GULONU-764287 format. One record per residue: x negated, y, z of N, C-alpha, C in turn. Coordinates in steps of 0.001 Angstrom, whole numbers, plus 500000, padded with zeros to 6 digits. Atoms other than C-alpha are relative to their C-alpha. Last residue first. Layout:
N
XYZXYZXYZ ...
END
This chain:
543
499268500441501194498890467590490414499112500084498774 500132501447500146496636467684493464500695499491498740 501374500300500423496119471452493259499785498513499773 500153499680501417499877471994493334498612499617499491 499214500937500805500293470177496642499767500233498504 500567501342499792497460472072498332500716498984499118 501227500052500794498658475355496838499337498633500102 499593500167501396502135474718498245498780499902499094 499413501339500139500732474185501728500380499734498543 501119500947500016498520477247501307500493498556499921 500715499865501274501518479365500338498856499006499900 499258500694501052503611478065503226499261500032498671 499950501419499640500976479109505734500695499203498906 501285500641500291500239482426504033500040498501500263 500379500760498817503866483582503963498754499183499685 501224500792500150504954486323501556499663499305501310 501152499319499434508524487484502201498790499077499887 500887500662499034511450486322500069498884500926500467 499400499725498690514484487586498155499188499330501101 500008501170499116512835485905495139500819500166501263 499810501259500728513345488238492190500216498828500941 501187500448500738513798491251494438500321498717499250 501251499363499569516162493179496694498826499718499070 500152498727500704519515492447495039498630500622500249 500329500326501394519332488778496088499825501256499157 501455499906500155519220490123499663499565499625498582 500628501309500109522977490654499368498497500157499759 499597500709501211523919494151500447499316498638499985 500848501127500382523847496052503726500575499317498766 499273501168500499525511499461503986499012498912499586 500303500375501384523760502034506146500702498709499611 500796501218500053525587503096509326499730499625498545 499250501235500149526814506656509026499056498805499945 498929500000498999525356509910510337500815498711499950 500475500520498715522158509213508432501069499938501079 499208499317498970524026509684505117499620499447501376 499652498643500465521825508896502117500787500805501025 498577499795499744520237505951504011500383501422499593 499685499034498959516841505406502381501518500133500146 500200498577500236516417502268500329500347500862501195 501009499632500986517889498774500680499932501514499849 499822498598500382519724497375503706498854500382499076 501044499033499658519721493597503859500412501404499563 499564498632500278522167490678503894498927500971500468 499069500070501132521123487013503607500516501371499595 498621500215499538518104487639505806500963500060498810 499467498841499302514865487426503792501357499637500607 498828499258500467513673483963502894500280501231500851 498899500171499058510148482923503799501171500862499523 499687499010498975507811482796500826501145499604500905 500212500565498659506601479688499023500423500943501108 499138501153499722508078480572495628499893499486501429 498567499746500125506711484091495272500833498836500524 499646498907499092503179483677496584501503500249499990 500081500546498637502962480298494825500394501073501005 498744500692499732504212481941491645499998499273501338 498863499069499966501413484470491613501282499282500395 500091499319498701498821481839492493501153500986500151 499565500953498980499965479740489532499980500642501382 498539500095500097499734482756487215500551499014501027 499398498779499467496172483418488403501527499929499983 500051498835500872495125479821487779500725501196500630 498686499481500355494468477189490446499861501296499205 499618500489501316490998475640490298501380500495499562 500515499175501105489733477835493138500397499522498605 499514500796501136491947476226495807499606500712498704 499899501408499587490325477350499060500507499079498899 501208500456499320489060480712497841500049498497500276 501040500121501021491779481400495268498672499554500603 499667501101500907494448480640497857498873499788498986 500122501257499246492809482862500468500248498804499082 501431500284499904492404485631497888499737498721500786 500431500476501321496123485472497103498521499631500014 499530501393500084496844485738500832499602499405498652 500816500796499090494669488856500991500395498534499974 501259500276500698496384490249497894499064499173500867 499751501080500966499741489890499674498722499626499256 499659501174499192498484491930502631500258498803499092 501217500698499579496784494198500089500257498858500979 500718500637501115500181494922498439498714499315500457 499409501315500285502083495558501680499222499267498917 500506500920498989499748498372502754500556498594499774 501464500042500126500244500457499626499369499039500975 500228501196500810503929499499499913498510499881499663 499683499798501398503752502088502651499878498675499270 498907500785500553502549502418506193500282500400498578 499394499361501161499476503516508056501143499126499516 498753500572500496498144502734511533500469500818498794 498776499202500003494532503818511922501190499141499574 498891500889500345490985502666512520501297500780500151 498753499791499275487667504516512682501068499048499470 499859500994498931484140503584511685501219500245500884 500831499637498851483611506751509633500276499138501228 501408499586500050486398506159507116499373500355501353 500031498722500705489618504213507819498568500532500129 501150499104500093489909500538508744500323501314499286 501179500418500758493186498818509523498969501123499962 501222499478499373496396498810511512498779499493499246 501093500933500265499651498342509582498686500642500453 500872500037498820502640500182511028498903498931499844 499711498916499059504960499308508109499163499809501258 500491498715500487503882497317505060500296501171500916 500052498970498957504276493609505787499384501309499506 501069500280499041504976491682502563499973501118501038 500323498978498997507838491446500070498867499534500915 499979500556498657508373489524496809499574501114500951 500097501461499936508749489998493052500228499450501397 500742500269498767510021493534492555500002498492500189 501357499467500044510903494204488915499237500015501315 500779500360501188514026492144488222498526500351500177 499963501456500157515913492040491528499299499526498734 499481500319501329514808495582492285499942498511499749 499430501346500091513357497351495319500484499767498581 499226500244501216511315500414496231500455498551499971 500444500926501035510222500581499845500923500003498785 500692499300501076510895503721501892499688499097498807 499074499112500704513570502092504046499334500730498839 500306498615499663511235499245504950500851500940499156 500673499343501127512973495930504341499813501469500354 501402500431500066513689494330507737499254500619498818 500832498828500270516874496362508257498527499656499826 499555499388501258519232493360507914499211501261499649 498569499729499956517214491486510501500377500720498718 499250500834500938513614490570511270501493500210500215 498764500425499337511873493473512995500869499242499001 500245501117499082508204493893511959501251499506500726 500467499611498675508706496004508851499985498788500924 499104500293498877508925494983505202499396500556501283 500464499952498608507319496383502057501102499643500989 499271499048499164507733495574498354499548499870501446 499743500260498584505124493787496235500762501150500656 499615498722499407504816493512492455500578499780501395 498945500211499020502905490559490993500254501311500732 499772498829499160500866490806487796501178499728500913 501086499868499030499350487709486164500132501247500861 499573500698498781502265486402484099498921500068501083 501108500767499424502036488741481132500472499409501315 500899500343501108504520490412478735498772499231500484 501417499842499711507296490374481324499159499597498799 500807501167500341510846490817480036498518500278500251 499265501247499763513111493319481781499094498783499787 499605500059498589511593496793482108500828498762500327 498590499623500001511453497054478271500599499975501406 499817498848500883507653497116477983501450500455499955 498882500190500917507214494871481003500190501253499156 500386501066500934504251494309483284501110499706499006 499182501191499844504359497496485323499581498982498942 499860500930501121501962500367485849500925498835500335 501107500471500836503965502409486515498729499844500829 501259499695499321507003502643488821498856499378499191 501130500904500236510207502771486784498754500495500728 500736500234498755512918504903488422498776499102499821 500549498725499534514423506460485266499148499843501263 501080499489500847514787502972483776499383501287500529 499393498901500746516796501461486627498885500745499272 499416500625501184515181498160487671500677501049499113 500864499787501164513057500328489961500424499170498786 499830501227500766515870500591492514499208500168498705 499207500064501233514506503446494568500159498556499506 498723500587499612513348503841498174500943499837498828 498908499036500153510654506222496921501352499478500475 499448499565498714507647504314498256501166500978499897 499715498572499912506318502253495367500844500351501204 498725499691500662506261498581494310500323501487500007 499010499471499060502573498059495128501243500476499261 499637498591500129500645495957492604501087500391500997 498962499820498978498718492698492951500321501490500069 499861498601499592496750491872489793501185500110500957 498698499610499456495615488254489348499972501463500416 500080499111498842492610487562487103501406500427500412 499527500695498801492468484586484726499810500839501270 501176500349499202490324486234481993500373499376501346 500845500852500834493208486261479500498784499491500775 499316501293500093495457487651482212499161498999499217 500183500680498709492952490418482940500654498624499990 501407500400499966492919491323479246499694499254501299 500091501194500851496721491364479239498565499466499971 499329501074499251496638493780482191499932498696499210 500928500398498928494071495927480337500592498872500839 501077500779500628496263495987477210498997499508501044 499437501300500371499222497085479332498925499106499378 499939500783498766497067499839480834500578498618499717 501383500254499585496122501223477433499968499115501248 500513501111500806499745500788476320498553499677500357 499793501274499322500846502956479242499481498810499203 500839500968500720499287506015477644500123498613500638 500093499659501430501947508590478569499193499007499171 501241500622500458502741506860481883499850500222498498 500202499806501436505422508601483943498645499436499613 498718500079500689506853507732487368499899500152498488 499464498707500415503617506927489162501230499788499134 498894500056500948501814504134490966500520501383499690 499784498709500637499047503195493355501180499867499055 499074499269499132498120500352495672500158501429499490 499646498693500534496581498223492903501046500682500861 498901499339499297494743495210494301500215501390499420 500106498541500028492705493104491881501197500573500737 498771499334499553492128489391492496499731501496499939 498953500993500279489552487225490701501373500487500464 498844500016499101486960490020490464500998498930499566 499794501179499176483829489006488563501158499988500959 501032500166498988482268492035486933500361498986501089 501295500319500620484216491996483678498909499722501022 499943501302500673487556491823485497498616499591499498 499885501022498955486762494696487854500002498596499395 501268500068499271485522496877484989500052498871501038 500983500697500841488541496018482831498650499876500698 499610501414500056490933496992485613498970499198499208 500287500571498674489051500243486192500346498522500042 501434500301499941489050501028482456499610499383501346 500309501030501004492833500733482241498532499599500066 499476501280499505493288502644485494499678498878499030 500819500446498866491005505495484419500452498628500503 501331500389500477492684505803481008499154499436501134 499900501328500605496161505809482497498638499502499538 499922499973501457495212508801484659500049498568499477 501123500546500747495998508552488376500228500164498491 499759501159500861498628510747489943498754499626499212 499115499554501074497817512955492917500267498785499145 498877499544499190495104512511495533500942500741499058 500197498737499293492922510656493067501134500279500977 498716499475499535493019506962492118499775501275500805 499263499524501178490171505602489973501298500691500379 499312498751499648487459504501492405500646500591498749 499900499269501257486602500874491691500842501240500279 499288498735500030485367499201494866499959500619498608 500574499219501089484480495502494814500816501290499879 499233498882500539485317493964498195499194500723498924 500850498826500167483799490550498879500829501084499316 499820499096501134485904487735500244498908501061499968 501096500385500890485656484675502452500072500828498718 501267500142499270487727485419505526498804499720499104 500890500984500629490943486745503998498629499996500682 499277501228500322493757488428505923499040498919499533 499645500154501399491554491035507561500736498693499769 500586501139500706491703491486511314500427500021498538 499092501111500245492282494674513281499257498860499336 498821499697500803489854497141514831500981498850499904 499982498670500598486645495624516170501296500163499211 499692498992498975486627492690518595499862501425499489 501294499442499580484933490481515975500164501106501039 500365500396498631487924488184515469498609500490500418 499055500599499059488209488594511678499335499695501346 500514501233499405486001490977509714500961499488501072 500717499677498770487983493529507720499683498708500746 501329500573499724488734492001504313499318500439501281 500442501234500659492226492373502909498826499374500746 498891500954499884493768494896505278499610498662499397 500015500632498681490376496582505510501107498988500190 501082500993499968490186497226501776499977499258501323 499588501127500859493604498944501819498943498891500044 498944500706499261492542501138504745500457498759499233 500671500704498901489294502075503003501006499200500813 500688501181500513491208502892499820499304499199501081 499024500950500550493627505217501595499323498719499535 499191500635498951491023506936503771500903498908499431 499932501416500367488542507655500959500848499218501002 498979500147501044489287511355501383500094498567499486 498692499977499353487351511270504684501130499803498987 499695501312499417484233510208502778501392499959500628 499585499704498626484270513334500630500460498697500635 500770498866499488482375513051497321500304500363501445 499526498709500456483648509558496545499257501127500683 499251499377498902483193506261498365500640501295499541 498669500602499917482268504435495168500814500515501182 499633499696498616479356506761494427501428499530500243 500015501221499188478230505007491215500310500246501477 501288500301499373479191507791488810500119498774500900 499951500413498602481931508980486465498614499771500554 499792498864499103481747509014482678500133499470501424 501221499694499244480662506745479861500200501267500818 500033500742498733483970505277478722498805500344500875 501045499332499231484925507578475836499975499397501398 501287500515500471486914505132473710498817500645500713 500308501257499308490074505752475755498647499445499579 500854500808500875490202509392474595499544498741500730 499178500423501141493106511383476096499222499078499057 499103501088499579491357511593479493500920499518498895 498710499738500627488545513604477821500945498853500355 499672500853501155485527513552480112501305500466499378 500767499706501205483965516201482344500292499137498799 500408501334500470485039514941485750499207500119498704 501249500374499350485063518491487208499484498637499525 501116499247500558487702519626484715498667499544500552 500826500869500846490109516873485717498730500693499510 500852500885499210491738518565488712499017499200499170 500603500970500914493128521512486791499019499137500781 501157500756499508495525523538488983499517498986498966 501217499233500273497796526184487439498731499236500383 500268500017501447500784523837487182498744500783499617 500488498670500387500687523220490936499578499985498530 498932499343500744502837520152491650499614501405499531 499205500962500760500068517797492814501024500669499091 500681500785501028497562520491493828500958499190499130 501262499392500439498634523296496139499368499281498818 499781498655500526502311522354496523498719500611499423 499043500048501102501819518621496873500147501370499358 500706500515501182498681519109498940500929499913498794 500764498894500570500688521304501321499193499555498783 499092499031500608503225518545501901499229501133499315 499286500643501096500692515762502511500875501012499254 500929500155501119498418517959504594500693499408498780 500305498678500552501308519032506810499097499885498771 498800499563500722502482515432507268499757501361499351 499884500852501188499013514254508213501166500479499127 501032499517500916498685517234510575500003499171498717 499508498757500596502017516324512152498982500576499023 498979500332500999500725512783512585500624501245499373 500543500621501211497441513738514270501065499822498918 501087499177500524498746516219516849499492499447498669 499536498771500649502082514447517303498881500836499393 500922499026499426500625510967517867500315501346499363 499844498593500388503238508281517262499039500902500770 501237499516500629501902504730517717500068501481499633 501140499827499092504479503647520308498750500595499367 500774501206499712507593504178518196498703500321500726 501211500185500792508969507257516471499231498731500284 499786500734501246512595507379517513498721499510499340 499091501114499778512307508368521176500199499141498772 500713501063499281509221510472520505500894498780500175 500969500580500935511152512467517902499237498862500656 499283500804500994514102512996520245499030499310499045 499504501183499282511844514141523081500734499073499039 501113500948499902510043516455520649500409498740500756 500328500527501326513317518137519714498892498962500089 498931500898500435514493518511523324499658499347498655 500056501217499170511164519948524501501042498989499531 501155500771500475511116522420521597499870498699500778 499621500581501297514638523542522512498867499142499452 499050501087499743513646523989526153500431499326498700 500730501138499425510574525999525171500941498819500216 500871500522501056512548528311522880499247498766500496 499195500820500909515302528716525505499153499390498881 500148499454501353512757529907528090500731499081499020 498713499373500300514037528842531510500000500622498616 500026498637500504511187526399531946501413500512499794 498931499307499287510222523108533544499941501475499607 499787498604500401508169520766531395501205500571500736 500546499096498975507280517620533346500209501469499657 499084499940498850509577515407531280499510500945501091 498881499113500313507572516235528161500929500171501196 500408498610499795504451514701529682501160500964499768 499965499750498561506189511331529925499623501448500307 498608499830499590506890511385526179500109500329501485 499125501133500290503236511923525330501397500274500544 499025500282498959500779514808525069500858498817499579 499358501301500197497708515883523169500924499702501177 499897500286501430496527519485522858500796498727499723 500829501130500443497173520534526480500281499707498524 501412499597499961498528523615528266499085498822499680 500726501025499244501871521884528788498538500359500217 499285500223498737503949524912527755499260499003500890 500203498823499151501383525891525116500647499811501364 501412499995499577501299522395523660499713501174500937 500158501031498963505102522313523614498564499975500519 499295499546498802505321525632521735499831499019501145 500821498943499388502655524516519246500631500504501294 501157500669499394504590521310518531499114501017500730 499475500714498833507769523285517871498847499352500776 499696498947499030505814525610515545500549499402501298 501280499527499478504307522606513768500209501106501027 500501500997499053507762521096513422498671500426500617 499148499973498811509118524291511825499473499026501069 500342498758499306506187524516509408500804500135501296 501269500232499320506733520856508554499546501255500735 499864500946498893510413521427507845498689499831500759 499226499357498940509950524567505775500088499097501223 500900499003499403507209522826503812500709500744501124 500891500727499090509510519856503258499031500963500687 499208500296498802512089522255501804499156499247501034 499777498725499311509470523623499397500812499794501278 501259499646499341508390520089498519500134501314500756 500126500816498785512018519157497824498731500351500767 499028499488499034512379522055495407499919499220501309 500513498724499521509168521016493672500944500602501042 501096500234499051510251517386493436499494501315500589 499445500640498804513605518288491838498917499817501071 499212498989499289512006520740489413500578499446501292 500927499013499433509392518157488453500761501034500825 500569500575498789512029515446488027499029500972500680 498927500174499012514026517570485595499443499457501312 499624498682499514510889518704483759501070499900501082 501070499517499128509584515153483468500368501344500607 499998500806498777512856513876482064499005500535501011 498772499611499294513088516701479541500108499265501332 500177498653499442509457516100478553501218500422500814 500947500089498892509993512350478195499791501367500646 499221500376498815513101512902476084499095499934501223 499844501418499678510886514686473594500876499795501227 498713500505500469511382518189472209500284498560500375 500223500552501341507710519049472550501285499393499434 498855500735500541508343521361475507499715499549498561 498943499267500693505045522402477048501044499097499378 500259500064501448501757520725477967501067500718499184 501027499011500357502126521867481586499749500046498489 499338498695500033505375519889481912499015501089499571 499111499993501167503564516665480982500668501361499850 500850499920501200500735517367483439500852500052498731 500537498639500071503238518111486203499162500174498741 498909499156500489505102514865485454499545501460499895 499886500141501460501799513008485722501112500886499457 499215501179500342501242514384489216500085499928498469 498575499815500262498432516881489396500705498649500010 499488500049501364495079515959490895501476500399499959 498580499663500151492878516266493971500407500014498536 499241500521498860489560514451494558501499500221499795 498610499550499900487255514870491551500681499342501202 499814499188498798483523514334492149501415500542500139 501108499107499713483196511439489684500230500744501301 499541498642499737486660510076489088498854500978500215 499561499379501253485681506811487384500474501446500195 499141498880499668483673505727490447500366500733498708 500125498799500818482118502304489908501055501029500389 498798499703500762481373499176491901499782501245499170 498834500460499235478919498236494646501324500262499286 500400501015499015475573498387492811501204499443500750 498705500345499398476763500233489723499801498850500979 500090500142498535473261501613489109501353499743500659 501329499885499392474035502735485536500097499929501527 499903499149498823477288501460484016498672499990500748 499525498667500367477514500068480470500064500979501144 498536500044500045477304496397481439500604501371499691 499477499611501316473625496258480481501523499841499892 499203501139500481472663494359483658500682500298498667 500766501251500043469801496755484357500794498838499417 498903500971500059471643499954483437499384498615499844 499948500851501193468711502094484521501200499061500094 499482499221501117468553505045486920500105499235498702 501056499840501011466268503136489276500479500752498757 500706498735500033468475503702492326498947500184498930 499474498726499490469550500164493059499050501172499768 501027499525499077468335497357490757500408501383500490 500355498589500104471469495827489204498933500354501037 500705499834501271471941492114488568499510501437499798 501392500454499849472780491545492230499189500144498722 500366500424501338475933493640491929498512499631500013 501231499415500516476862493828495589499687499389498645 500610500588501194480373493202496852498754500766499600 500062499053501103481125494399500383499250499349498831 498892500294500913482228491798502940500071500987498838 500074501403500427479079491556505036501068499639498996 501364500450500279479938494814506775499959498498499721 500025500564501353483601495734506445498628499434499657 499153501194500049484237496317510145500153499430498597 500502501088499156481297498691510630500793498705499843 499173500206498804482299500916507702499543498751500760 500872500079498826479388501559505329500778499736501284 500669501310500011481461500730502222499017499842501162 501173499766499161483791503651502962499282498661500163 500103500784498762486102502840500075498731500408500746 501358500168499498487308504975497179500023499244501309 500562498662499814490709506355496165498538499980500403 499381499113499026491936503030494769499256501326500056 499883498826500866491251500070492540500778501042500785 499121499013499397490139497518495137499975501245499104 500173498632500470488725494529493266501011500922500655 498731499277500104488674491339495316499705501433499578 500156498553500122485704489016494777501379500623499787 499107499393500985486260485500496083499778501510499997 499906498552499925483603483423497873500873500524498861 501012499319500804484341479715497915500214501505500134 499613499441501285486260477983500661498828500596499260 500940498972500406485339475625503467500370500485498613 500243499841501434487930473566505245499006501120499746 501029500970500404488123472189508785499648500105498518 501058500115498988489973475100510407498879499048499595 501307499634500541491908475957507248498837499722500940 500265500446501368495331474368507705498561500215499542 499509501333500324496296474440511379499573499487498623 500078500969498900494525477328513063500326498586499557 501397500234499624493822479412509950499890498889501041 500692500609501139497354479016508602498549499689500331 499578501400500051498934479681511997499276499262498872 500669500680498884496956482902512323500315498506499982 501429500120500325498100483970508846499258499258501107 500490501262499426501779483268509528498532499746499657 500286500929501099502745486121507163499434498667500487 501327499920500582504464488293509755499807498906498963 500091500472501391508200488404510313498642500274499355 500420498851500801507923488655514131499815499515498561 498771499277500347509756486206516399499706501276499214 500140498659499446506288485102517650501231500876499811 500776499961498751506523481337517227500053501369500666 499440500909499000509337481229514661499274500134501338 498604499700499701508498484311512581500563499117501105 499115501006500582504712483921512737501442500237500455 499223500825499084502045486569513313501034499171499242 500592501338499983499417487870510882500818499029500853 499821500602501320501382491020509948499417498599499916 498693500659500087501630491796513648500204499314498662 500135501105500951497896492442513828501330499267499807 501073499739500948497567495789515568499894498913498932 499522498985500927500959495288517206498956500265498921 499135500656500978499663492051518716500553500991498988 500827500862500846496772493860520400500836499315498925 500764499160500927499008496651521687499172499153499048 501155499406499344501394494098523153499251500838498977 501341500440500363504602493597521266498942500681500848 500701499129500961507850494292523081498580499524499758 500400498729499410509274491250524887499294500855498954 500699500100498725510746488537522702499681501388500524 501252499254499902513315489106519977499410499872501395 499858499069498887515896486359519762498662500684500218 501328499689499471515779484764516313500183501044501090 500150498737499296519202483258515673498580500123500508 499080499025500569519873480634513032499903501351500685 498780499872499185516767478702514026500893501112499442 500213499346498710514345478380511093501291499996500803 499134498838499828514942475848508328499797500562501388 498746500272499290511990473553507673500829501278500043 499120498838500082508996473388505330501332499653500647 498783500237500768506561470727506525500827501275499980 500329500234501399502948471018507660501202499584499158 500470501382500064503974470744511285499772499574498558 500548500414498712505830473990510732499648498529499894 500664501285499950506705475889507584499507499716501402 501401499844499657509272478617507318499403498614500084 500774501224499978512630478824505625498584500347500371 501359499990500532515022481592506386499416498609500013 499762501119500901518644482445507050498694499844499253 500894500301501101518317484686510015500526498862499152 499513501229500615520526486508512474499160499722498775 499673499958501428518425489059514281500507498653499551 499884501338500573517824490022517879500388500128498542 500341500996498985516795492973520008500137498587499480 498853500831499655516599495517517200499584498940501005 500307501412499805513914498196517113501249499247500432 499231500501498867514592501592515588499759498507500106 500450501243499408512443503670513227500853499621501198 499147501154500271514457506223511263499652498742500783 498576499740499890513227509645512341500822498721499984 499693499426498689509616508913513108501500500125500192 500158501021498974509322506541510149500357500546501370 498819500858500027510754509089507730499924498938501085 498883499414499272508120511618508818501213499089500028 500165499749498578505120509507507855501301500426500662 498967499070499588505324507859504430499907500175501507 499278500396498795502154506266503060501003501081500408 500564499518498743501354507506499554500769499437501186 500379501130499169502582505301496725499422500443501341 498816500698499522504576507891494801499674498839500917 499088499169499227501599510242494565501182499233500559 499800500603498689499028507673493561501125500662500752 
END
């Protein structure tokens, strides 16, 4: 999961809101696809309520590049009734007791809870709400760390892994310097204000002749100015600290063994009897990522709690297989098969890594899902890389040569932000005109986190479940459509990106980033749109 983690610090530094945007897009209105106005003039800043659900808004009506989910419900689904769709969330675990997920958690009715018997004989004892392939494990190495730990076998993979490991480790050390510096700045401001939490207005009240205090005030003023309305220094700096320190203590620590507690052999795909039925995991707070992903798809709509899920007729099946680090190929392959065998029609995969020693196991699982008509929605990754380049591949993928797909049931999703213009693609999002299919909202996404809380997170991890939610809508209201058809509806019905876009992180922040043709961004150069997708599904279902 390491390369798919939400990105925090880059958003504070790079976030900027444009007042208008030239567009070249197609959206649907009055149940017809039309060309949007050439200029979208940004309306007043989003209200707090609209910010929490911007991904559901509409480009023409709201001037926000959301997925037109509200429009779809109001105009296309108000008199329709769909079938229940099970969405498999292969992730870090889900807080299935969360108040805003109640009624939307999958229950295995063939299993008698707590009797210690595999009642449905599916190979998993008491798997009432899914399965936990990680047992009590939480932290893990990255895959490159595991490869380096095994020693030099003379392979190109080892040399690659070692080079990337050294690069990542050096960066982590620099990030530690940065986060330690920011924490010291934050501490200085807190002391000057004599309060734990503060905002931009509070900074203006600081009056001091101490150069250290004045410097800290200046730095925090700059960060607040760039970070946007959801920035919380106490919480966000701690998130950043935990992310960096976890990399050094666990992900990149060659002395750390995260698998020992699981007790299985990750090199043996035939050994499938491991893990347990605690789908939240041993530490509920560590299920933050998976709970957020689940909420994007399925949090209850219009109940005055948190945000709104995309889909209104879904059940979340939790398959815990993604640690804080890189997932094992074995766990992912078995997680996909578990979700398929137990009724999931859509599987969300907000995880990824740069190396995959047993990728064939995962490829076979993807093909198995295709055979069983299950759509897999996968996050493109958060490195700002062109994943068409071999060294940047984000696993799992659906191509053995990074060009030709071996299955037509996996869709790869990049992330956009809420400002339509040449910077609409999130700077952290991976891209590629061969290996990224389409984009969806993935910056400042508000959804469920453990213990009945809610949070803004960002990453392609958030874009994928937005797309998976639309896929679930299609499969609910048009259940006869096949997984491959749903994939291509999501791609073909999308709203066009601007003709020119900026891709990846800007290597030189002092200079304006260079925009390129949006055709370089993905196969479609489009953004997922629920309204258009349902219109296309309606037409396709009649053929």
